[in-house]
C-alpha positions as CSV (number, residue, x, y, z in Angstrom):
1,M,-9.9,-8.2,-8.5
2,Q,-9.3,-7.5,-11.9
3,G,-9.5,-3.7,-13.2
4,L,-8.7,-2.0,-10.0
5,Q,-8.8,1.5,-10.0
6,W,-6.2,2.6,-7.0
7,P,-5.4,3.8,-4.5
8,L,-7.8,1.1,-2.6
9,K,-9.8,1.9,0.8
10,L,-9.7,-0.6,4.0
11,S,-11.5,0.1,7.1
12,F,-12.7,-2.1,9.8
13,K,-15.0,-1.2,13.0
14,I,-12.9,-0.6,15.8
15,L,-15.5,-1.9,18.4
16,A,-16.7,-5.0,16.3
17,L,-16.3,-8.3,18.7
18,A,-15.6,-10.1,15.3
19,S,-12.8,-8.7,13.0
20,Q,-14.3,-7.4,9.6
21,A,-12.7,-5.6,6.9
22,T,-14.0,-4.1,4.0
23,V,-11.5,-3.3,0.8
24,T,-12.9,-0.6,-1.9
25,D,-11.3,0.8,-5.2
26,A,-11.3,4.0,-5.9
27,N,-14.6,3.7,-7.5
28,G,-16.1,3.2,-4.4
29,R,-16.3,-0.5,-5.9
30,V,-16.0,-3.6,-3.0
31,V,-13.2,-5.5,-4.1
32,C,-13.0,-7.9,-1.0
33,Y,-15.0,-8.5,2.4
34,T,-13.6,-10.4,5.4
35,K,-15.1,-11.6,8.5
36,Q,-12.6,-13.4,11.1
37,K,-14.2,-16.4,13.1
38,L,-14.7,-15.8,16.7
39,F,-13.4,-17.9,19.4
40,K,-10.6,-19.6,16.5
41,F,-7.2,-20.8,18.1
42,R,-6.3,-22.2,14.4
43,E,-6.7,-18.7,12.4
44,H,-9.1,-19.2,9.5
45,V,-10.1,-16.1,7.5
46,E,-12.6,-16.2,4.8
47,I,-12.3,-13.6,1.9
48,F,-15.4,-12.6,-0.2
49,T,-16.0,-10.6,-3.3
50,D,-18.2,-8.5,-1.3
51,D,-20.1,-8.2,2.0
52,T,-23.1,-10.6,1.1
53,R,-20.7,-13.1,2.0
54,T,-21.8,-15.5,-1.5
55,T,-18.7,-15.5,-3.3
56,L,-15.3,-16.7,-1.8
57,L,-12.5,-14.9,-3.1
58,A,-9.8,-16.5,-1.1
59,E,-9.2,-17.7,2.5
60,I,-6.0,-17.1,4.9
61,K,-5.2,-20.0,7.3
62,T,-2.2,-20.9,9.4
63,K,-1.1,-24.1,10.5
64,K,0.7,-23.1,13.9
65,I,-1.7,-22.3,16.8
66,L,-1.0,-19.2,18.7
67,D,2.5,-18.7,17.4
68,W,4.3,-15.0,17.6
69,S,6.0,-15.8,14.3
70,A,3.4,-18.0,12.7
71,R,3.3,-17.4,8.5
72,Y,-0.2,-17.3,7.2
73,H,-0.9,-19.1,3.8
74,F,-3.3,-17.5,1.2
75,T,-5.6,-19.7,-0.9
76,D,-8.1,-18.5,-3.3
77,A,-11.2,-19.9,-4.2
78,K,-9.9,-23.0,-6.2
79,N,-7.2,-23.6,-3.4
80,G,-4.8,-22.3,-5.5
81,D,-1.5,-20.7,-3.7
82,I,-1.2,-16.7,-3.6
83,G,1.4,-16.6,-1.2
84,S,1.9,-16.1,2.5
85,V,2.6,-13.5,5.4
86,G,4.7,-14.3,8.6
87,R,5.2,-11.8,11.3
88,R,9.2,-10.9,11.9
89,G,9.2,-11.9,15.5
90,W,10.6,-10.0,18.3
91,R,11.2,-7.3,15.7
92,S,7.5,-6.8,15.2
93,M,7.1,-5.5,19.2
94,W,8.0,-2.0,18.2
95,R,7.7,-1.2,14.8
96,A,5.3,-4.0,13.1
97,H,7.4,-6.0,10.1
98,Y,6.1,-9.2,8.3
99,E,7.5,-10.6,5.2
100,V,5.4,-11.5,2.3
101,F,6.7,-14.8,-0.2
102,N,5.5,-15.6,-3.5
103,P,4.0,-19.0,-4.1
104,G,6.8,-21.6,-3.1
105,D,9.5,-19.3,-2.0
106,E,11.3,-19.5,0.9
107,T,13.1,-16.3,0.8
108,P,11.1,-13.2,1.9
109,D,10.0,-11.3,-1.8
110,F,8.8,-8.5,0.0
111,S,8.9,-6.8,3.8
112,I,6.3,-4.7,5.3
113,R,7.5,-2.4,7.7
114,E,5.9,0.7,9.5
115,E,8.0,3.8,8.1
116,N,7.1,5.7,11.3
117,A,6.8,3.9,14.5
118,A,6.8,7.1,16.9
119,A,3.2,7.0,15.6
120,K,2.6,3.5,17.2
121,F,4.2,4.6,20.1
122,F,2.5,7.6,21.2
123,D,-1.0,6.1,19.9
124,G,-0.6,3.2,22.4
125,I,0.5,5.4,25.4
126,L,-2.1,8.6,24.7
127,G,-4.6,5.9,23.7
128,E,-5.1,4.5,27.5
129,I,-5.7,7.9,28.6
130,P,-9.8,8.3,29.0
131,I,-11.3,10.9,26.4
132,I,-7.9,11.8,24.9
133,G,-7.7,8.2,24.2
134,M,-10.7,8.2,22.0
135,L,-9.2,11.1,19.6
136,T,-6.0,9.3,18.7
137,G,-7.6,7.8,15.6
138,Y,-7.1,11.6,14.4
139,L,-3.3,12.4,15.8
140,F,-1.3,9.5,14.6
141,H,-1.3,8.0,11.2
142,P,1.3,5.1,10.7
143,R,2.2,4.5,7.1
144,Y,3.6,0.7,6.0
145,A,5.6,0.2,3.2
146,A,5.9,-2.9,1.4
147,T,9.3,-3.0,-0.1
148,K,11.3,-5.4,-2.5
149,S,14.8,-6.1,-1.2
150,S,16.3,-3.7,-3.3
151,G,14.6,-1.4,-0.9
152,E,12.2,0.1,-3.8
153,V,8.6,0.8,-2.6
154,M,5.9,-1.5,-4.0
155,M,2.7,-0.8,-2.1
156,R,2.4,1.9,0.9
157,M,-0.6,1.4,3.3
158,T,-1.8,4.9,5.5
159,K,-3.6,5.5,8.4
160,Q,-6.0,7.9,7.5
161,A,-8.5,10.1,10.3
162,A,-11.2,8.3,11.5
163,F,-13.7,8.1,14.9
164,W,-14.5,4.9,16.0
165,E,-13.9,2.8,12.6
166,G,-9.8,2.2,11.2
167,K,-9.6,3.7,7.9
168,F,-6.3,3.1,5.3
169,I,-5.5,4.2,2.1
170,I,-3.3,1.8,-0.1
171,E,-1.1,3.2,-2.4
172,K,0.7,1.3,-5.4
173,P,3.9,3.3,-6.4
174,G,5.2,0.1,-8.1
175,E,4.9,-2.9,-11.0
176,L,3.2,-5.8,-9.9
177,T,2.3,-8.8,-11.6
178,E,-1.8,-9.0,-10.6
179,R,-0.8,-12.3,-8.1
180,E,1.4,-10.0,-6.4
181,E,-0.8,-7.2,-5.9
182,L,-3.1,-9.9,-4.7
183,N,-0.6,-11.3,-2.0
184,L,0.2,-8.1,-1.3
185,I,-3.6,-6.7,-0.6
186,M,-4.2,-10.0,1.6
187,S,-1.1,-9.3,3.4
188,Y,-1.9,-5.7,4.8
189,L,-5.5,-7.3,5.3
190,M,-4.0,-10.0,7.4
191,M,-1.9,-7.5,9.2
192,V,-4.9,-5.7,9.7
193,L,-6.3,-7.7,11.6
194,L,-3.2,-8.9,13.8
195,E,-2.5,-5.4,14.3
196,R,-6.0,-3.3,15.2
197,K,-5.8,-2.9,19.0
198,R,-2.6,-1.1,18.1
199,G,-4.6,1.4,16.3
């Protein structure tokens, strides 16, 4: 994923049976593509360099089955450790909250929090109303900020207006190493797969 041109765009089909997501850079180049396997109790997501799925970029796995606070580990194509992300238990019921760990760390290096929880709340309520529910993708745009312990925002993902599709813009206001960039991009991808039913 060298030579990324920011901001990135992340998109997925809302009605797809198997969760799929594509990330492209500002030049329209596909930088990663994922398709989650159906009927897997033990999460296993493969990430490829493009939608042909010929070159494996990374894998996401968890050892725990159906655990609310499961931690998802990222490894590259050579099984090298990229990092991991975990949902922050019951705190994520009302507002998405994930913790991101660099390789070997047990203390979170970044936190991903939903900045405007009201957007998700109204999206969830109105999304259940026939016809109106189809338009919520145009009305509410949650933002998810990845911050250091100091509170400095290093990345931000913002939902964009879309119909029958989830679209997000990922911006990078902070300075990160390539490994940290990849770790946070993988974390946002996994978060989208986990949160996709919430809009």
